Structures are given as structure tokens and as C-alpha cells.
C-alpha positions as CSV (number, residue, x, y, z in Angstrom):
1,M,16.7,9.9,-4.0
2,Q,13.7,8.4,-2.3
3,N,10.2,9.6,-3.0
4,T,8.4,8.6,0.2
5,F,4.6,8.9,0.7
6,S,2.7,7.9,3.8
7,F,-0.5,6.0,3.4
8,K,-2.4,9.1,4.6
9,R,-0.7,11.1,1.9
10,I,-1.7,8.5,-0.8
11,I,-5.3,8.7,0.4
12,A,-5.2,12.5,0.4
13,F,-3.9,12.6,-3.1
14,V,-6.4,10.1,-4.6
15,A,-9.5,11.2,-2.7
16,A,-8.6,14.9,-2.5
17,V,-10.5,15.0,0.8
18,S,-8.8,16.9,3.6
19,A,-10.7,15.0,6.3
20,V,-8.9,11.8,5.4
21,C,-5.7,12.9,7.0
22,G,-5.9,16.6,8.0
23,L,-3.8,17.9,5.1
24,F,-4.8,21.2,3.4
25,M,-6.0,19.7,0.2
26,G,-7.7,22.5,-1.8
27,Y,-11.2,21.5,-2.9
28,V,-12.5,22.9,-6.1
29,S,-16.1,24.1,-6.0
30,V,-18.3,26.3,-8.2
31,N,-20.0,29.5,-7.1
32,S,-21.7,31.7,-9.7
33,G,-19.5,30.4,-12.5
34,K,-16.2,31.0,-10.6
35,E,-13.5,28.5,-9.4
36,V,-12.5,29.2,-5.8
37,M,-9.9,27.3,-3.7
38,A,-10.9,26.6,-0.1
39,A,-8.9,28.8,2.4
40,D,-7.2,27.6,5.6
41,E,-4.8,29.6,7.8
42,A,-2.3,28.6,10.5
43,V,0.2,30.8,12.2
44,V,3.3,29.2,13.8
45,R,5.8,31.2,15.9
46,L,9.2,30.0,17.1
47,Q,12.0,31.8,18.9
48,I,15.7,31.1,18.7
49,D,16.8,28.9,21.6
50,N,13.2,28.5,22.8
51,T,11.9,25.0,23.2
52,E,8.3,26.0,22.8
53,M,6.3,27.3,19.9
54,T,2.9,28.7,19.4
55,V,0.3,27.4,16.9
56,N,-2.5,29.9,16.3
57,G,-1.7,31.4,19.7
58,E,-1.5,28.2,21.7
59,S,1.9,27.4,23.3
60,I,3.1,23.9,22.9
61,P,6.5,22.1,23.2
62,I,8.4,21.7,19.9
63,D,9.1,18.1,20.8
64,E,9.8,15.9,23.8
65,N,13.6,16.3,23.3
66,G,13.6,20.0,24.1
67,T,14.7,21.0,20.6
68,A,14.9,24.7,19.7
69,P,15.6,26.7,16.5
70,V,19.2,27.8,15.9
71,I,21.2,30.1,13.7
72,T,23.9,28.6,11.6
73,D,26.1,30.5,9.1
74,G,23.6,33.3,9.2
75,R,20.6,31.0,8.3
76,T,17.8,30.0,10.6
77,L,17.5,26.2,11.1
78,V,14.3,24.9,12.6
79,P,12.9,21.5,13.7
80,V,10.9,21.1,10.6
81,R,8.8,18.1,11.6
82,A,7.0,20.2,14.3
83,I,6.2,23.0,11.9
84,I,5.1,21.0,8.9
85,E,2.9,18.7,10.9
86,A,1.4,21.7,12.7
87,V,0.2,23.1,9.4
88,G,-1.2,19.8,8.2
89,G,1.8,18.5,6.1
90,E,3.9,15.4,6.6
91,V,7.6,14.6,7.2
92,N,9.3,11.3,6.6
93,W,12.9,10.5,7.7
94,N,15.1,7.8,6.1
95,S,17.9,7.0,8.6
96,E,20.0,5.1,6.0
97,S,20.1,7.8,3.3
98,R,19.7,10.6,6.0
99,E,16.9,12.1,3.8
100,A,14.0,14.1,5.0
101,T,10.9,14.1,2.7
102,L,8.5,16.9,3.3
103,I,5.0,16.8,1.8
104,Y,2.6,19.6,1.7
105,N,-0.4,19.8,-0.7
106,N,1.0,18.5,-4.1
107,D,4.6,19.6,-3.4
108,I,7.4,17.4,-2.2
109,I,10.8,18.6,-0.9
110,V,13.6,16.1,-0.3
111,L,16.7,17.3,1.7
112,T,19.7,15.3,2.9
113,A,21.5,16.0,6.2
114,D,24.9,17.9,5.6
115,S,24.2,18.3,1.9
116,T,23.3,21.6,0.2
117,T,21.6,19.7,-2.7
118,A,17.8,19.5,-2.3
119,Y,14.9,18.4,-4.6
120,L,11.7,20.2,-5.2
121,N,9.3,17.9,-7.0
122,D,12.3,16.1,-8.4
123,N,14.0,19.3,-9.6
124,E,17.4,19.8,-8.1
125,E,18.0,22.9,-6.0
126,V,21.0,24.3,-4.1
127,L,20.6,25.5,-0.5
128,D,22.6,28.3,1.2
129,V,23.1,26.1,4.2
130,A,22.9,22.3,4.6
131,P,20.4,20.7,6.9
132,A,21.8,19.3,10.2
133,V,20.9,16.7,12.7
134,I,21.0,18.3,16.2
135,N,19.8,16.7,19.4
136,G,18.4,13.8,17.3
137,R,16.2,16.1,15.3
138,T,16.6,17.2,11.7
139,M,17.0,21.0,11.5
140,L,16.3,22.5,8.1
141,P,16.5,26.0,6.5
142,I,13.1,27.4,7.0
143,R,13.1,30.0,4.3
144,F,13.8,27.6,1.4
145,I,11.0,25.3,2.7
146,A,8.5,28.2,3.3
147,E,9.0,29.9,0.0
148,N,8.6,26.6,-2.0
149,F,5.5,25.6,0.0
150,G,4.0,29.0,-0.3
151,F,4.3,30.0,3.4
152,E,5.0,33.6,4.6
153,V,8.0,34.0,6.8
154,E,8.7,37.0,9.0
155,W,11.8,37.5,11.1
156,D,11.9,39.7,14.2
157,S,15.6,40.4,14.7
158,E,15.1,42.1,18.0
159,D,13.2,39.2,19.7
160,K,14.7,36.6,17.3
161,V,11.2,35.3,16.5
162,I,10.2,33.5,13.3
163,T,6.6,33.8,12.3
164,I,5.3,31.4,9.6
165,T,1.9,32.0,8.2
166,V,0.1,29.4,6.0
167,N,-2.8,31.0,4.2
168,N,-4.1,29.1,1.2
169,E,-6.3,32.1,0.4
170,E,-3.3,33.8,-1.2
171,N,-3.2,31.0,-3.8
172,V,-6.8,31.5,-4.8
173,E,-7.2,31.8,-8.5
174,V,-10.6,33.3,-9.6
175,T,-11.4,32.9,-13.3
176,E,-14.6,33.5,-15.1
177,N,-15.8,30.4,-16.8
178,E,-18.9,28.5,-17.8
179,E,-17.8,25.1,-16.6
180,T,-20.0,23.0,-14.5
181,E,-19.0,21.2,-11.3
182,A,-19.0,17.9,-13.2
183,D,-16.6,19.3,-15.8
184,I,-14.1,20.4,-13.1
185,E,-14.3,17.0,-11.3
186,T,-13.5,15.3,-14.6
187,E,-10.4,17.4,-15.1
188,N,-9.2,16.6,-11.6
189,T,-9.3,12.8,-12.3
190,E,-6.3,13.1,-14.6
191,E,-3.8,13.7,-11.8
192,A,-1.3,11.0,-10.9
193,V,1.6,10.3,-8.6
194,T,4.3,7.7,-8.8
195,T,5.0,5.8,-5.6
196,E,8.3,4.6,-4.2
197,A,7.4,1.0,-5.0
198,G,6.8,1.8,-8.7
199,G,3.0,2.1,-8.7
200,T,1.0,5.0,-10.1
201,I,-1.9,6.3,-8.1
202,T,-4.3,8.3,-10.2
203,T,-7.7,9.9,-10.1
204,D,-8.4,8.8,-13.6
205,E,-11.8,7.2,-13.6
206,N,-10.7,4.7,-16.3
207,A,-8.0,3.2,-14.1
208,S,-8.3,0.0,-12.1
209,V,-10.0,0.8,-8.8
210,V,-8.8,-0.4,-5.4
211,Y,-11.3,0.1,-2.5
212,F,-10.0,0.6,1.0
213,T,-11.4,0.5,4.5
214,S,-9.6,0.7,7.8
215,D,-12.4,-1.3,9.5
216,I,-10.9,-4.8,9.9
217,S,-14.2,-6.4,11.0
218,P,-16.9,-8.6,9.4
219,D,-18.9,-5.5,8.5
220,G,-15.8,-3.8,7.0
221,L,-15.0,-6.8,4.9
222,M,-18.5,-7.0,3.6
223,A,-18.6,-3.3,2.9
224,V,-15.4,-3.3,0.8
225,Y,-16.4,-6.5,-1.0
226,N,-19.8,-5.0,-1.9
227,Q,-18.1,-2.1,-3.6
228,L,-16.9,-4.5,-6.3
229,G,-20.5,-5.2,-7.4
230,F,-19.5,-8.8,-8.0
231,E,-22.2,-11.3,-8.7
232,P,-20.6,-14.8,-8.3
233,E,-21.9,-17.5,-10.5
234,G,-22.7,-21.2,-9.7
235,N,-20.4,-22.9,-7.3
236,V,-18.2,-20.2,-5.6
237,A,-14.6,-21.1,-4.5
238,I,-13.2,-19.0,-1.7
239,K,-9.4,-19.2,-2.1
240,L,-7.6,-18.6,1.1
241,S,-4.8,-20.0,3.3
242,T,-5.9,-22.1,6.3
243,G,-2.4,-21.5,7.8
244,E,0.3,-23.9,8.9
245,A,-0.1,-25.6,12.3
246,G,1.5,-23.3,14.8
247,N,0.8,-20.1,12.8
248,T,-1.7,-17.7,14.3
249,H,-1.5,-14.9,11.6
250,Y,-3.9,-16.5,9.1
251,L,-7.3,-14.9,8.4
252,D,-9.7,-15.2,11.4
253,P,-12.7,-17.4,10.4
254,N,-14.9,-15.0,12.4
255,L,-13.7,-12.2,10.2
256,I,-14.6,-13.9,6.9
257,K,-17.6,-15.9,8.0
258,D,-20.3,-13.5,6.8
259,L,-18.7,-13.0,3.4
260,V,-18.1,-16.7,2.8
261,Q,-21.7,-17.6,3.8
262,S,-23.3,-14.8,1.9
263,V,-22.2,-16.3,-1.3
264,D,-22.6,-20.0,-0.1
265,G,-18.9,-20.4,-0.8
266,T,-16.6,-23.3,-0.4
267,I,-13.1,-22.7,1.1
268,V,-10.6,-24.2,-1.3
269,E,-6.9,-24.9,-0.9
270,C,-4.3,-27.4,-2.2
271,N,-1.7,-29.5,-0.4
272,T,1.7,-28.1,0.2
273,A,4.9,-29.3,-1.5
274,Y,7.3,-28.6,1.3
275,G,6.1,-31.1,3.9
276,G,4.6,-29.8,7.1
277,S,1.2,-30.3,8.5
278,R,-0.7,-29.7,5.2
279,A,1.2,-31.9,2.8
280,E,-1.4,-34.7,2.9
281,T,-5.1,-34.3,2.6
282,A,-6.1,-35.9,5.9
283,M,-3.6,-33.7,7.9
284,H,-4.6,-30.7,5.9
285,R,-8.3,-31.1,6.8
286,Q,-7.4,-31.5,10.4
287,V,-5.5,-28.2,10.4
288,A,-8.4,-26.5,8.7
289,E,-10.7,-27.8,11.4
290,D,-8.3,-26.9,14.2
291,H,-8.1,-23.3,12.8
292,G,-11.9,-23.0,12.7
293,F,-12.5,-23.0,9.0
294,T,-14.6,-26.1,8.8
295,A,-17.0,-24.6,11.3
296,I,-18.0,-21.8,8.9
297,A,-18.0,-23.5,5.5
298,D,-17.2,-26.7,3.5
299,V,-13.5,-27.0,2.9
300,D,-12.2,-28.6,-0.3
301,I,-8.6,-29.8,-0.7
302,M,-8.6,-29.4,-4.4
303,D,-5.8,-31.8,-5.3
304,E,-7.0,-34.6,-3.1
305,E,-7.6,-36.5,-6.3
306,G,-4.6,-35.1,-8.2
307,S,-4.0,-32.4,-10.7
308,M,-5.5,-31.1,-13.8
309,E,-3.7,-29.3,-16.6
310,I,-4.8,-25.9,-17.9
311,P,-3.0,-23.9,-20.6
312,I,-1.3,-20.6,-20.3
313,E,-1.2,-18.0,-23.1
314,G,1.4,-15.4,-23.4
315,G,3.8,-16.7,-20.7
316,D,7.5,-16.2,-20.9
317,N,8.4,-19.4,-18.9
318,I,5.5,-21.9,-18.8
319,S,2.8,-22.8,-21.2
320,V,0.8,-25.0,-18.8
321,D,-0.3,-24.8,-15.1
322,Y,-1.0,-27.8,-12.8
323,V,-3.9,-27.1,-10.5
324,G,-6.0,-29.1,-8.1
325,S,-8.4,-31.2,-10.2
326,H,-11.4,-30.1,-8.1
327,L,-11.0,-26.6,-9.6
328,A,-13.3,-28.0,-12.4
329,N,-16.1,-28.0,-9.8
330,Y,-16.3,-24.2,-9.5
331,D,-17.7,-21.5,-11.7
332,S,-16.4,-18.4,-10.0
333,M,-13.9,-17.4,-7.3
334,I,-13.3,-14.9,-4.5
335,T,-9.6,-14.7,-3.8
336,L,-9.4,-13.8,-0.1
337,S,-5.8,-13.1,0.9
338,H,-3.9,-12.2,4.0
339,F,-1.3,-9.8,2.8
340,K,2.1,-10.3,4.5
341,G,5.7,-11.2,3.7
342,H,6.9,-14.4,2.1
343,A,10.2,-16.2,2.4
344,M,10.6,-16.8,-1.3
345,G,8.3,-14.3,-3.1
346,G,9.1,-11.3,-0.8
347,F,5.4,-10.7,-0.2
348,G,2.3,-12.8,-0.5
349,G,-1.0,-11.3,-1.7
350,A,-3.6,-11.9,-4.4
351,I,-1.1,-13.1,-7.1
352,K,0.6,-15.5,-4.8
353,N,-2.7,-16.8,-3.5
354,M,-4.0,-17.4,-7.0
355,S,-0.8,-19.1,-8.3
356,I,0.9,-21.1,-5.6
357,G,-2.4,-21.4,-3.7
358,V,-4.4,-22.9,-6.5
359,A,-1.6,-25.1,-7.8
360,S,-1.5,-28.7,-6.8
361,S,1.5,-29.9,-4.8
362,E,3.2,-30.8,-8.1
363,G,2.1,-27.5,-9.6
364,K,3.8,-25.7,-6.7
365,M,7.1,-27.4,-7.6
366,W,6.5,-26.6,-11.3
367,I,6.2,-22.9,-10.4
368,H,9.0,-22.8,-7.9
369,S,11.4,-24.5,-10.3
370,G,10.6,-22.0,-13.1
371,G,8.8,-24.7,-15.1
372,N,11.6,-27.2,-15.0
373,S,10.3,-29.9,-12.6
374,R,7.2,-31.2,-11.0
375,T,9.1,-33.3,-8.5
376,S,11.8,-30.8,-7.3
377,W,12.0,-27.2,-6.2
378,S,15.2,-26.5,-8.0
379,G,15.9,-25.7,-11.7
380,G,15.1,-22.1,-12.1
381,T,16.3,-18.6,-11.0
382,Q,14.5,-16.4,-8.5
383,D,13.1,-14.3,-11.3
384,D,11.9,-17.4,-13.1
385,F,9.9,-18.4,-10.0
386,L,8.4,-14.9,-9.7
387,E,7.4,-14.8,-13.4
388,C,5.9,-18.2,-13.2
389,M,3.6,-17.1,-10.4
390,E,2.2,-14.3,-12.5
391,E,1.8,-16.6,-15.5
392,A,0.0,-19.2,-13.4
393,T,-2.3,-16.5,-11.9
394,K,-3.2,-15.4,-15.4
395,C,-3.9,-19.0,-16.3
396,V,-6.5,-19.4,-13.5
397,V,-8.1,-16.0,-14.2
398,N,-8.5,-17.0,-17.9
399,Y,-9.9,-20.3,-16.8
400,F,-12.7,-18.5,-14.9
401,D,-13.2,-16.1,-17.7
402,D,-12.5,-13.2,-15.4
403,K,-15.3,-14.3,-12.9
404,V,-12.8,-13.6,-10.1
405,V,-12.5,-10.8,-7.6
406,Y,-9.8,-10.1,-5.0
407,V,-9.9,-9.0,-1.4
408,S,-6.7,-8.6,0.8
409,V,-6.6,-8.1,4.5
410,M,-3.6,-6.1,5.8
411,N,-3.2,-7.3,9.4
412,H,-0.7,-9.4,11.3
413,L,1.9,-8.1,8.9
414,S,4.7,-10.5,9.6
415,V,7.6,-10.9,7.2
416,D,6.7,-14.6,7.1
417,C,3.9,-16.3,5.2
418,D,0.9,-18.1,6.8
419,C,2.6,-21.3,5.6
420,D,5.4,-20.8,8.2
421,G,4.6,-22.7,11.4
422,N,6.8,-20.3,13.4
423,P,6.5,-16.8,11.8
424,A,8.2,-13.7,13.0
425,D,6.1,-11.3,15.1
426,P,4.7,-8.4,13.1
427,E,6.5,-5.1,13.4
428,M,4.1,-3.1,11.3
429,N,0.6,-2.1,12.6
430,D,-2.6,-3.4,11.1
431,V,-3.8,-1.3,8.2
432,G,-7.2,-2.3,6.8
433,I,-8.9,-4.3,4.0
434,L,-8.5,-3.6,0.3
435,A,-10.5,-5.0,-2.7
436,S,-10.3,-4.9,-6.5
437,T,-11.2,-6.7,-9.7
438,D,-7.5,-6.2,-10.7
439,P,-5.1,-8.5,-8.8
440,V,-2.0,-6.4,-9.9
441,A,-3.5,-3.1,-8.8
442,L,-4.5,-4.7,-5.4
443,D,-1.1,-6.1,-4.7
444,Q,0.6,-2.9,-5.9
445,A,-1.6,-0.9,-3.5
446,C,-0.7,-3.1,-0.6
447,V,3.0,-2.9,-1.4
448,D,2.7,0.9,-1.8
449,I,1.2,1.1,1.7
450,V,4.0,-0.9,3.1
451,Y,6.6,1.3,1.4
452,A,4.7,4.5,2.5
453,T,4.8,3.4,6.2
454,D,7.6,4.7,8.4
455,R,10.6,2.4,8.2
456,S,10.6,2.0,11.9
457,E,7.5,-0.2,11.4
458,S,7.9,-1.4,7.8
459,G,11.6,-1.8,7.4
460,A,11.8,-5.5,7.9
461,L,8.9,-6.1,5.4
462,V,10.4,-3.8,2.9
463,E,13.8,-5.6,3.2
464,R,12.1,-8.9,2.8
465,I,10.4,-7.7,-0.4
466,E,13.6,-6.2,-1.9
467,S,15.9,-9.1,-0.9
468,R,13.6,-11.4,-3.0
469,N,13.2,-8.9,-5.8
470,G,9.5,-9.0,-5.0
471,L,8.7,-5.9,-7.1
472,H,9.5,-7.9,-10.2
473,T,6.3,-9.8,-9.5
474,L,4.4,-6.7,-10.2
475,E,6.5,-5.7,-13.2
476,Q,6.0,-9.1,-14.9
477,A,2.3,-9.2,-14.0
478,E,1.7,-5.9,-15.8
479,K,3.9,-7.0,-18.7
480,I,1.8,-10.1,-19.5
481,G,-1.5,-8.3,-19.2
482,L,-2.6,-9.7,-15.8
483,G,-3.5,-6.2,-14.6
484,S,-2.2,-2.7,-14.1
485,R,0.1,-1.0,-11.6
486,T,-1.8,2.2,-12.1
487,Y,-4.9,2.4,-10.0
488,N,-7.4,4.7,-8.4
489,L,-7.5,4.3,-4.6
490,I,-10.9,5.0,-3.0
491,D,-11.4,5.1,0.8
492,I,-14.9,3.9,1.4
493,D,-14.8,5.1,5.1
494,E,-15.4,8.7,3.9
């Protein structure tokens, strides 16, 4: 069974602010020592065989396909997406498993077409009648859904009209208490939800924090970065990918210019180990110039003068990392990543940028081979490679004594890396910019967003991640103490 959350649903859960996505998220307030849930009401009316419905008295088409409610085996089946979305909930459909996931407030119902088995918040339930796909729309038994979401349902047998009333006021609990507003907010921070990709989103104030903005602009980038409260020390390295020649998905220099210059940063990168236009320093510098990076800051190819060796503590595969020797010239780092797919890792984000990106060309082979060779890609398994990435990242973080922060831009979401000179066109829409002091939490949040997006957009990227066992990257990273897959997601646009 899939447990699917849209990004809007994630934001709603974490922020508990209805304005983020229009969901009816009850907000606790204090009035004369009492707890009161905010009330909202919606009335939806549908009629059997009628392709229109009314929402609070306004008549609108149910959908563009001309779908209408039907009666099957004595039970009323309705086009559930139109109803749930009309009252502020959310519906996701998985065409492979033929599962519909309905989300309203903190309740989740999962139903499967032609199956009488349903799940309410992971508890198995048995339906009187199975959902059906009619006219390309999922038709679901309204009474089961309404009762479990707390809706009122009335049936007019003469006119064959279903009236659904959503009134959160009925769920108001008024209790005398002496708690302050601050006390109640503290209690709410202990809620948590597990995502499809294995992350845990929580309102616990002690969890790693990931900041989000949908504003993909220089101002948005500065705003989300400033939330970190980071004060870089000494010479500041800006680790990013300048992109392979022919690639156009790399970070736009105009997007990052203000941030890079505000910290007087140097853009750093190492030569590639796969050939291409960035395998040698002179060519690499030319690509950086062609792509506009030398116009906004100094660019340092850190392994121009070879590698330096730094130790790794607590790794399962490697005890040493080989990085560009110029790393020794820097005192702190901002890891500025373009989140996207990756041909070998499944996805590329902060961890990949800190490991493969900081590794010298021989260090890249060392990681890819699972710590078996500095001259060849072969020698290790896929999981060995993934685990070496996390271990190499931890090595660099320790080297800087945690004077590192991480920013990831989720745009141009191709299944292919910036290192691909001919990447696939993105199928998923741009999302926003995220930032954290925890690279694991940041990558987990980005992956969770991908998984939470409708598969019509994110399917290719999800397949790329899963075909490379990419989630193991996050499992291993948490295991070795690089960071946490549990995080508090905060939307700074509010």
C-alpha cells in the first residue's frame, strides 16, 4: 500500500497553516482559558446521473469528462476527486497499483479499484462495495469516506440527491484549562508523519530544520539562506557544479550571484573522472567561463595540483577520502546544489555535491569503485558506491568542523545530472529552494517532494531513484551519523 502525500499536504502538516494549501487545518487558539478549533463549512450536493454539482450553492461541472454519480449494488458511488478537492482535501491516484489516496486534515484513506479492502490511517477496513473506474474517473463509496472524514451525508431518495456537509464546528472540543498559548504550541510540535520515501516530517522543534521557499529568484535564494543564520569564516568555498558543456540545467549564475558575492565566496569544483569537457583543468575553466561562472566570482579547480588525503571515521567501506588539494585553502563552505536525477546515484543533491563534487578525479574513482581503485570505476557494488558517497561527505563535513551549510534548488528537474552533456528534458515542474544545516534532512526533503508529486510529473525521476536504490543513500547517511531523515519543514513564504 502506498502512502502518498503531495508537497502541499507536507507543508500543511508541518506548518499547520491552512493558507499554505487551502486545507482545513484546525488551528488551536486560546480564548478565556478554553481550547477552540476553528470552524469552516462547505455544502456539496450531487444528483445521480447529473454531471453538475453545487458547492455552497454554486453550480459547477463535476469534471471535464461529464462524470456523474451512480448507484451500484445499492451503494452510491461518486467521483470522489471533485468532492474532496471542493472541501479542501486532496486525492492522489496511482495508475500502477490502481490506488486512490484521499487526504483530509490528519486522516488518510487508501482504496483500490475493484477491491473491497480499504485502509484508514493504515488500519484495514472492509467496504460494502468496491470502488470502480468509470469513464476514466475513480468512483468511490461516499458513505464510507464521509463517515471516516467526519462529513455529514444526507440522501434524498425522491430526487436522488446526495448532500455532503463538512462542518468542523461539530468536532470542537471545549475544555477548561489553565494552559497558555505557548504551552499548546509546544504540544503540537510533537506530531509527525512518515513519507512514502522513508522520511519523517515533524513539528518537533528539536528536529533538523529544512527551510523552503517557492521563490526561485536571487531574493528567494538569499531569503532562504539567511534563515540558516550561518556566519561563514575565513575563505569561503561555494561548492557547485558548473555543468558539462551542452548541458543547460546547471544553476544560473544570475540566480546565485548575490549569495556568492555576499560572502566573498570562491566557486570550487574538481575535475571529472569520466572524460568530457571538464576532465582537465584548462578545459574545465573554459566551460566555467562559457557558462557564466567566472563573471560572478573566482573559480578554483581544486585538484589542479592534485589530491590531498583526509581521514574518515566510522565508515563501513573507506577510511580515507581523496579531495582536491586546494580544499586546504578554505575555512568554511556553502554547498549550493542543483537537485535533480543522477545516472548512477539515482538523485543528486547535497550529499552527492559534497562527496563526488569535492573529490579529486582519483577520489571520484575511489568512491565509485567502493574504495577499491583510484584508477578505475569498477570494483564495488552499487550499494558500496552509495555508501562511499555518504562516508566521503561526512569526511568533508568533519574536515570543516561543521562550518558547512547546504542549499538546494529544485528546478530543471531532469532525470539526468548536470554532468550529462545531453540531459533528458525535465518532466516535473520547478518547485523552489530549500536550505538546511543538515545535508541528510535536506536531501530527504527534496526526495520527499519528488515522491509527493503526481506521478504524471515525477514518475521518471522516481523510477530513476528507485532503479539505482537511491534511498539507500539516505539510509546509510543517517546510519553513520551524517544527519537525520527526520526534519521540520518550514515554509518561509508564509
